[in-house]
N, C-alpha and C positions, 0 to 999 in steps of 0.2 A: 711794483716790479719785484718779483721774488727771485733773488739770486742764489746760486748754489752756495752751500755753506762753506765748502772748501775754497771757492773763489773768494768769498768774503774774508775768511781767515787769512789767506795768503796775501790778498791785495791790501788789506789793512796794515799787515806787518810790513809790506814793501813800501807803501806810500806814507805811513804814519797816520795817526788818528785825524789830524787836521785836514790833510789833503784828501784822505779817503772820505771824510764827511762831506767835503766839497764835491767830490765825485758823485756821492749818492744823491746829493741835491741836484747836481747837473743831470744825472740820469732820470730824475723825477720830472725834469722839464720837458715840454714838447720840443722835438727837433725842428729846426727851421729848414727852409729850402734855400739852396744855393745854385746859382748858374754861373757859367763862364762864357762870356761873349767871344765869338771867334772874330778877332779884329780884322781879318781879311774879308769876312762877309758881313760884319755888323756895322761897317763904317757909315752906312746911310740910315741907321736906326738909332733912336734914343730909347733907353730902357725906361719902363714905366713901373711905378710901384716899388721900386727898390728901397730898402731901408738903410742901405749903406753898401760900401765896397769892402772887399777883403783886404786886410791890412797889408799882406805880402804880395798881392796881385791886383793890379788896378782894374783888370777886366772881370774880376769876380764880384758878384752881387749877392745879397741875401734878401729873403722875403719872410715876412712874419707868418704868412699862410702859404701852403703849398698850392700852386696853381696846377691845373689839369694839363701837365706838360704833354701828354700823349696826343691831345687834340689841338696842339698848336702846329700848324704847318711849318712855321719858322724853325722849329726844332728839327723837323725832318729834313729841311733844307740846309741844315748845318750852320744856321746863324748863331746858335748858342748850344752849349753842352750842359747838362745837369750834372754837377760835380760837387762833392762834399768840400767844405771849406779847407779843412786840414790838408787834403790831398794837393791843393794848389800851392803848397809850400815848395814843391818841386820847382816851380818857376823861380823862386828866390835862390835855390841851389844852383840851377843852371846859369842863371844870369850872372851870378857872382863868379862862378869858377870856369865857365866856358865863354871864351872871348873870340874864338875863331872857329872855322868850320871843322866839324868832327863827324865821325861815323859813330852812331849810338845804337845800342841794342836795348829794347825793353823785353826782358826774358819771360815774364809772366804777365802779359799786357791786357788781357780782357778785363772789363768790357771796352777799355780804350781811353779812359779819362786821362790818365797820366801820359799815355802815348800821344794823344792829340795835343795836350798841353805842351809837351816837350817839342813837338813838331813846330808848334807856333812860336815858341820862344828861342829855340836854337838859332845860332847865327846863320846868316845866308850862306849857302853852299854846303850846309850840313846834310847828312843822309841819315834816315831812321829806319831801322829794321824792328818791327814789333811782332813778338812771338806769343802764341798761346798753345800749350799742349793739348788741351781738351777741344776736340773738334767742334762741338756745338758752340762753345764759347768763342772759339776762333772765328766763326762765321759772324758773330755779333761784333767782334773786334774789327773785322774787315768792313762791315757796314759802317761803323762809326768813323773809321779812317777815311772812307770814301766820302762821307758827309762833310768831313773837315775840309776836303777839297784840295789838299796840297799834294803835289805829284811825287815828291822825293821820298816816298815811303814804300817799304815792302812788308807785307804781312805773311807770316809763316805759321805752320802747325806742326811743331816738333817738341820733343822733350829736351831739357837742357843738356842731357848727355849726348844727344845727337848733335847739338851745337859744338860741344867740345870736340867730338870726333871729326866734325867737318873742317876744323882747322882755321875757321874764320877768326879775324881779330878785330876788336872795337876799341875806340877811344873812351867811350863812356858806356856803362852798363847799368841799367836799372833792374834791381831785383826786388820787386814788390811781391814778396813771397806769399804763398797760401799759409794762413795762420788760423789760430783758434777763434778768431773773430770777436774777441771781448769788446773791441771798440764799436761793434755793431749792436750791442745789447739794447741800446735805446731805440733803435730802428727796426730791429728784426728779432721777434720773439723766438724764432727757431734757433738763433745763435745762442740763446740761453739754454734751450733744451738740449743742443748738441755738445755743449761744453762739458769737459771732464779733464781731470788731471792727466789721465792717460792720453787724451787727444793733444794736450799741450806738449807733452813729451814727444809724441809722434810728430807733431808739427815742427818742433825744434830740430829733430834729426833730419826731416825732409828739407828744411830750410838750409841746413849746412851742406846737404848734398847738392842743392841747387847752386849755392854760392861757390862751392868748390869747382863745379863745372863752368860757372860763369867766369871765375877768376882766371882759368886757363884761356879764356877767350878775350881777356883784357890785355891791351898792350902795356908794356912797361911805362909808367907815368900816368896811366889811365885812371879814371875815377869810377868806383863802384858806389852806387847809391842804394842802400839797403833800407827797406821799409816794410812795416807790418801795419795791421789795423787791430792791435791787441795791446794789453796793458802789462802783462807779466814780464818779468826780467829774463826768464828762460828763453823766450823767443826774440828778445830785444837786446839788452845790455850784455847778456852772457854770450849771445851769438856774435855780437860785435867784438867782444873780448876774445872769442875763439878765432875770429878773422884776423885779429891782430897778432895773436900768438902763433896760430897754425899757418896762416898765409902771409904773415908779415905785412898786413895792411897797416897803413899809417892814417889814423883819424884826422879828418880835415874839418875845421870850423866853418860856420855859416853866420853871417851877420844878422843879428836879430835885435829888436827893440824890447825893452823891459815891458812895455805896455801891451805887447802881443800875448803875454801870459803863457809862454811856452816853458815847459819844465825841462830840466836837464836830467842827468843820470840819477836813477834811484838805486843803483846797486852799490852797496857799501864797498869802498876801496877802489871803485872804478869811476874816474872823473873825466874820461874822454868826452869830447863835445858830441852829444847826442840830443835829439829833439823830440820831446814827448808832447802830444796834443791830447788833452783830457777834457771831456765835456763838463768843465768845472762851473759851479755856480759862484758867480763873482759879485752878486748883489746889484748889478747894473744891467737892466734889460737891454740897453744899447750895446753892451759889450758881448756880442753873441759868439758862443764857442761852437766849434764843429764836433765831429765825432772823434773817437780815439784813433790816433796815428802815432807811429814811431818812425823816425827817419835818422839815418847816419850816413855820413860820406866818408869813403876811405880811398886813399890813393895807393896804387901799386907802385912799389919802388922802381925808379929808373928814368926820371926825367919828366918833362911837361907833357900835357895832353894835346895841346893845340897844333895839330898837323893836318895836312891835306888828306882827305879820305883816300884810302888805297886798299888793295887787296892783292894777295899773292896767289890766289887760286886761278888756274888757267881756264879759259873759256872753253866749253865743250859743245855748246849749242844743241842740247838735246831736243831735237824736233822743232827748234825755233828757227824760223827763216825770216830774214829782212825782206820787206816789201815796200814798193813804192805806190802811193795813191795819188789820184789827181787832187783830192782834197782830204784833209784829215781833221777838219773842224776845230782846230786849235789855234789859239794865239801863239806867237813865237814858235811856229811849227819847226823851224830849222834847229831848235834846241833839242829835238827828239829823234830817236830812232824808232821806226815802226817795225814791229815784229809780228809775225803770224804764228800762233800756236793752235793747231787744229783748225777750228773755224773762227777762232777769236783773234781780234786784231788789238794790240796793246801798244801804247806809246811809252817808251822808256826814256827819261832824261838822259842825254848823252853823258852827263857827268856821273850818272848812276849805272851805266851800262856794265862796267866791270864788276861792280859789287853785285848787281842783279844776276850776271852770269854765274858768279861764284855761289851765290845763294841757291839759285834755280838748279844748278848741277848737283848740289849736295843735299838740299833740304826740300820740303813740301811748301811751295808758294801758293798762297790763296789769292793774293792780290799784289800788283806792283804797278807803279806809275799811274797811267790812265788807261782803262779798258775802253777802247774806242767803240767797239761794236762786234757784231757777229755776222759772218758771211752767210747769206741765205740766197742761193741762186745768184742772180745778178745784183741783188740788193746787199747793202750793209746796213744792218739794223743797229742804230745807235744805242749805246749802253747807258745805264744809270750812272756809271762812274763818270762818263763824259758830262752828263747833265749837271753833276754836282761839282765838277772841277772848276777851280778858280781860272783855269786857262781856256775854258770853253769859248769858242768864238760865236757869240750870240747871233752874229749876222748870217751864220751858216743855216739857220733854221727860222721858219715862221714861228711866231710866239703867240700863245694863247694864255692871256691872264685870266685866271679863275677867281670868282668870289669865294668866300670862306666855305660855305656848305659844299660847293662843287670841289674845292680843293680837298676836303675831307673824303669825299666820295673817291676822288682820284687816288688818295693815299690808302683807301681800302681796296684798291684795285677794282673798282666798280665802274660801270659806264658813266661818262660825264657829258654834259652838254657844252660843246665848244662854241665860241662866239660866232655869230653870223659873219660869213665872209672868210672864215678860216680856209686856206687853201688846202688841197689834198696833199698827201705825203707825210713825212715825219714832222711832227710839230713839238716844239718845246713848251711845256706846261709851266707857268709861273704863278706864284701868289705873292702879292706885295712886291713884285719885281724880282723875287728870288726863284730860281729854277727848282722845280720838284722832280722832273722826269720827262718822259716822252710819251706821246700818243701817235699812232698811225692813223691819219684821217682818211677815210675811204669815200667821203661824200656823204652818203646816207647814214653812215655810222663810223665809229672809230674804235680802234683796238688800244686798250690801256696796256702800256709796256712797263708799268711799275713792277718791280721784282716781287714775285709771289711771297717770298720768305720775309720780306720787309713790310708787308701790308699791316695796317691797323686792323686787328681782328675783332675789336668791339664794335657792336652796332649802335652804341650810344651816340647821340648827337647833341652837343651843348647848344644852348640857345644862342649864345654869343661866343665869339672867339676869345681865347685867353688874351689878356691885354698886357703882355710883358714888354712888347716892343711897338713903337710907332715910327713911321717914316719921318725923318727929320724935317722934310719939306712938305709934310702933310698938314694942311690947315684944318 
């Protein structure tokens, strides 16, 4: 790996010769693969081939070799998420400092790893808004949120400044800010090619702009979690120092174990609690390190964070009309308000209604709650969001369980062969018992309703399915 000379000189001076030598050895090692099991969908599965769990998150696992994740239907069903080990440290932060229901914003959320992790670990009754300014990336974020299956989430596509102007307030804000990407050098050769001192400075300025907007959206006593995937102090410690001085943020510590091999501040004269993850060579193949990550937690002065979610923005109902349906295909249906927006029917958790109205009236919402379906004539065509929801009422649809090859064909949005005896109408497609989406069975043929933009584009077909998970009761 050939690193930029300016990077080498700066980073060795920052880290010191010993730690920098460990970094170089770590970068020379092949990266491992990590996954995070969705505890709400993975309860009936046992993981196969895992070499160990992630120290700070019990549902995280690592593999010596990288499986072909794309061709595992269970990934598309939301049973697990491919996420780098260091990023899972967010679970340690949230579980230590958030003990009651909160309203949380993930300001720069795509592709959704930290958002879906946060949604899983936040206390019951919490609400999450995850935002991505770049439209194409926001669509990927929306897809991954829907695969997670939890209803109390809103996905938006806005710039941080638009959030500031909207006047919305949150108890917790995650700013996983765009950065120079030094922590991705081992995994992405383009990150090396695109690196420059000028880009580091540009990123540092952008990061401060994002944090300044986010800070105005943070309630007094609220927590800001600041993170990057880079090594330099300009985007890390110096920005935290700026938050403390300029915005009066108060650094908050996180409990860690020495064996986790996490570094603290590398900036001379700045000893606030910050957490650096470096792909260090530690001489022990079983002590697997993740990629580069920096994380710090800061509290806004003014009291504690744990309060019931609320919003002060008045509902305006822009084109949204409440509707009543004979069936809405959901468990616990009384906990939802059903809204129609154009031809789309969405189910909004009642506890999230005021927040949803506030967000929808001010910002661009891509997804919220559970999208039930689309009105077409006298039919309601069930939506992919419904299929993947944890609250889907499976008794509302006939089920067609597909073998591996047919499941991949379905995920490519190709024609599939349904089991003999499958009734006509809308059919829920499953693989290993997990919903993948819907078909409309017409008798002699069926229409694949899997979203075009989600389909597997490769025509490659593995000989066997990736063996990451097996059913617990499978003999």
